[in-house]
Backbone as numpy.savetxt, mean C-alpha at the origin, in Angstrom:
# Nx Ny Nz CAx CAy CAz Cx Cy Cz
8.13 -2.88 -5.50 8.24 -3.55 -6.85 9.58 -3.89 -7.20
9.85 -4.83 -8.40 10.83 -5.40 -8.64 10.92 -5.40 -10.08
11.76 -4.85 -11.01 11.77 -4.75 -12.31 12.94 -5.24 -13.07
12.82 -5.59 -14.30 13.64 -6.12 -14.88 13.42 -5.54 -16.42
14.59 -5.25 -17.23 14.44 -4.77 -18.79 14.82 -5.84 -19.65
14.11 -6.85 -19.44 14.18 -8.03 -20.25 12.77 -8.75 -20.35
12.55 -9.57 -21.53 11.57 -10.42 -21.34 11.35 -11.18 -20.52
10.18 -11.31 -19.66 10.32 -12.37 -18.46 10.36 -13.79 -18.81
10.31 -14.27 -20.13 10.25 -15.26 -20.81 11.49 -15.89 -20.52
12.64 -15.06 -20.35 13.67 -15.75 -20.33 14.11 -16.73 -19.05
13.20 -16.07 -18.03 13.17 -16.76 -16.84 12.23 -18.03 -16.35
11.42 -18.31 -17.46 10.27 -19.55 -17.42 11.34 -20.70 -17.05
10.70 -21.70 -15.94 11.19 -22.66 -15.65 12.76 -22.60 -15.33
12.97 -21.48 -14.56 14.21 -21.45 -13.96 14.51 -21.17 -12.45
15.29 -21.17 -11.81 15.50 -20.95 -10.37 14.66 -19.47 -10.06
14.75 -18.76 -10.77 14.29 -17.32 -10.63 13.01 -16.89 -11.06
12.05 -17.95 -11.28 10.82 -17.93 -11.80 9.73 -16.69 -11.04
10.29 -16.74 -10.04 9.76 -15.77 -8.95 9.53 -14.22 -9.64
10.69 -14.10 -10.20 10.26 -12.87 -11.14 9.83 -12.92 -12.49
9.03 -14.30 -12.77 8.38 -14.07 -14.07 7.49 -13.10 -14.53
6.83 -12.27 -13.69 6.32 -11.12 -14.04 6.99 -9.66 -13.76
8.27 -9.53 -13.87 8.84 -8.22 -13.38 9.27 -7.47 -14.79
8.82 -7.96 -15.94 9.37 -6.99 -16.94 8.47 -5.16 -16.90
9.68 -4.37 -16.75 9.30 -3.26 -16.81 8.02 -2.46 -17.61
8.14 -2.95 -18.54 7.50 -2.42 -19.61 5.74 -2.94 -19.47
5.77 -4.04 -18.94 4.19 -4.52 -18.72 3.77 -3.82 -17.33
4.75 -3.28 -16.25 4.17 -2.97 -15.26 4.34 -1.20 -15.11
5.12 -0.68 -15.71 5.10 0.79 -15.94 4.49 1.82 -15.41
3.11 1.75 -16.19 1.91 2.45 -16.06 1.11 2.21 -14.44
1.08 1.10 -14.39 0.55 0.49 -12.99 0.90 0.88 -11.93
2.37 0.84 -11.78 3.40 1.27 -10.75 3.37 2.76 -10.84
3.77 3.42 -11.90 3.71 4.93 -11.85 2.18 5.38 -11.04
1.10 4.80 -11.32 -0.52 5.05 -11.13 -0.56 4.88 -9.29
0.18 3.91 -8.82 0.23 3.37 -7.60 1.12 4.24 -6.73
2.57 4.79 -7.25 3.28 5.28 -6.64 2.89 6.89 -6.48
2.16 7.34 -7.11 1.58 8.77 -7.46 0.30 8.54 -6.51
-0.47 7.57 -6.54 -1.33 7.47 -5.11 -0.94 7.44 -3.90
0.20 6.75 -3.73 0.67 6.97 -2.22 1.15 8.22 -1.80
2.13 8.83 -2.86 2.33 10.13 -2.95 1.49 11.32 -2.53
0.36 11.06 -2.99 -0.83 12.22 -2.70 -1.34 11.95 -1.57
-1.72 10.41 -1.14 -2.50 10.31 0.25 -1.54 10.48 1.02
-0.15 10.46 1.23 0.69 10.75 2.34 1.45 12.09 2.25
0.98 12.65 1.27 1.80 14.10 1.28 1.79 14.65 2.77
2.93 15.42 3.10 3.05 16.17 4.27 3.08 15.12 5.52
2.82 13.89 5.68 2.90 12.86 6.98 4.48 12.79 7.31
4.94 12.88 6.37 6.53 12.38 6.73 7.06 13.80 7.58
6.37 14.63 7.65 6.73 16.01 8.68 6.21 16.25 9.58
5.38 14.94 10.23 4.70 14.94 11.51 5.13 13.92 12.31
5.03 14.14 13.54 4.94 13.19 14.41 3.63 12.21 14.63
4.13 11.18 14.67 3.09 10.08 14.95 2.73 9.72 16.54
1.51 10.44 16.77 1.03 10.38 18.17 0.18 9.11 18.74
-0.26 8.04 18.02 -0.93 7.05 18.35 -0.61 6.01 17.13
-0.41 4.64 17.66 -1.05 3.37 16.66 -1.31 2.71 17.60
-2.69 2.24 16.81 -3.41 0.68 17.47 -3.81 -0.36 16.51
-3.91 -1.15 16.74 -4.24 -2.50 16.19 -5.97 -2.66 16.37
-6.63 -2.32 15.73 -8.19 -2.62 15.37 -8.49 -4.11 15.55
-7.99 -5.10 15.20 -8.15 -6.45 15.27 -6.27 -7.08 14.31
-6.31 -8.43 14.24 -5.03 -9.10 13.88 -4.77 -8.41 12.45
-5.66 -7.60 11.63 -5.04 -7.39 10.21 -5.18 -5.92 9.83
-5.96 -5.30 10.79 -6.25 -3.80 10.58 -5.35 -2.65 11.59
-4.88 -1.82 11.18 -4.08 -0.73 12.22 -4.69 0.32 11.75
-4.27 1.36 12.72 -4.63 2.77 12.71 -3.46 3.50 12.89
-2.88 4.54 12.10 -2.05 5.46 12.64 -2.42 6.85 12.82
-2.26 7.51 13.94 -2.57 8.83 14.28 -1.26 9.91 14.16
-1.66 11.09 13.27 -0.38 11.84 13.30 -1.11 12.93 14.22
0.05 14.11 14.45 -0.23 15.39 15.21 -1.38 15.96 14.87
-1.38 16.27 13.35 -2.92 16.84 12.88 -4.15 16.25 12.90
-4.04 15.27 13.66 -5.42 14.34 13.92 -5.30 13.31 12.53
-4.42 13.43 11.55 -4.74 12.46 10.24 -4.66 11.22 10.69
-5.28 10.10 10.37 -5.52 8.74 10.37 -5.17 8.15 9.20
-4.30 7.08 9.47 -4.07 6.01 8.29 -4.24 4.78 8.77
-5.44 4.33 8.24 -6.00 2.70 8.08 -5.21 2.08 7.43
-4.73 0.94 7.91 -4.13 -0.04 6.80 -4.68 -1.52 7.09
-5.19 -2.21 6.05 -5.59 -3.57 6.21 -4.84 -4.69 5.68
-4.24 -5.34 5.81 -3.24 -6.53 5.96 -3.91 -7.57 5.65
-5.36 -7.79 5.72 -6.09 -9.14 5.91 -6.59 -9.16 4.62
-7.23 -10.81 4.24 -7.30 -10.95 3.03 -9.21 -10.43 3.04
-9.68 -10.26 4.14 -11.34 -9.57 4.19 -11.20 -8.48 4.31
-12.38 -7.78 4.00 -12.67 -6.59 4.20 -13.02 -6.45 5.30
-12.86 -4.80 6.10 -13.03 -4.62 7.23 -13.93 -3.55 7.41
-15.07 -3.76 8.19 -16.17 -3.01 8.21 -16.28 -2.29 9.91
-16.31 -1.42 10.29 -16.66 -0.89 11.78 -17.19 0.37 11.70
-18.36 0.78 12.06 -18.82 2.12 12.06 -18.66 2.92 10.69
-18.22 3.81 10.49 -18.02 4.49 9.43 -16.74 4.17 8.54
-15.74 3.10 8.94 -15.01 2.63 7.88 -14.68 1.49 7.44
-14.92 1.39 6.40 -14.78 0.28 5.39 -13.42 0.21 4.73
-12.74 -1.17 4.88 -11.62 -1.06 4.06 -11.64 -2.31 3.24
-11.28 -2.26 1.90 -11.15 -3.61 1.21 -10.09 -4.27 1.54
-9.97 -5.75 1.54 -8.66 -6.37 1.81 -7.30 -5.77 1.20
-6.71 -5.90 1.83 -5.08 -5.33 1.46 -4.84 -3.93 0.96
-5.91 -2.91 1.88 -5.96 -1.47 0.83 -5.69 -0.89 2.13
-5.75 0.34 2.20 -5.26 1.31 3.13 -6.52 3.20 2.66
-6.39 3.78 4.00 -7.43 4.73 3.71 -6.73 5.86 4.53
-6.75 7.14 4.13 -6.34 8.27 4.75 -7.41 9.13 5.17
-7.48 9.38 6.22 -8.75 10.44 6.99 -7.78 12.02 7.31
-7.88 12.90 6.39 -7.12 13.84 7.03 -7.72 14.75 7.99
-6.99 14.95 9.19 -7.17 15.96 10.19 -7.28 17.37 9.72
-7.06 17.82 10.78 -7.17 19.68 10.55 -6.10 20.09 9.67
């Protein structure tokens, strides 16, 4: 995220219009929810070794950690489905190991 503590209207029709939606007050609840979700999903993984990383196709990868936890990431615009795995576009899933 990139935030600012100004009304985003000041950037309209300027060189910096890329940041037009960067007003913190508008995004703070969504950002907090997303960050908390990531922290919960990834809890403890930073203390484990990665034992495998595989590309399932050009958009989807899976990273396996030493306890067997698998993190699937879909970078693509389309839903991914294979066997028991379904990932919406631009999403991730964590399957906890032992």
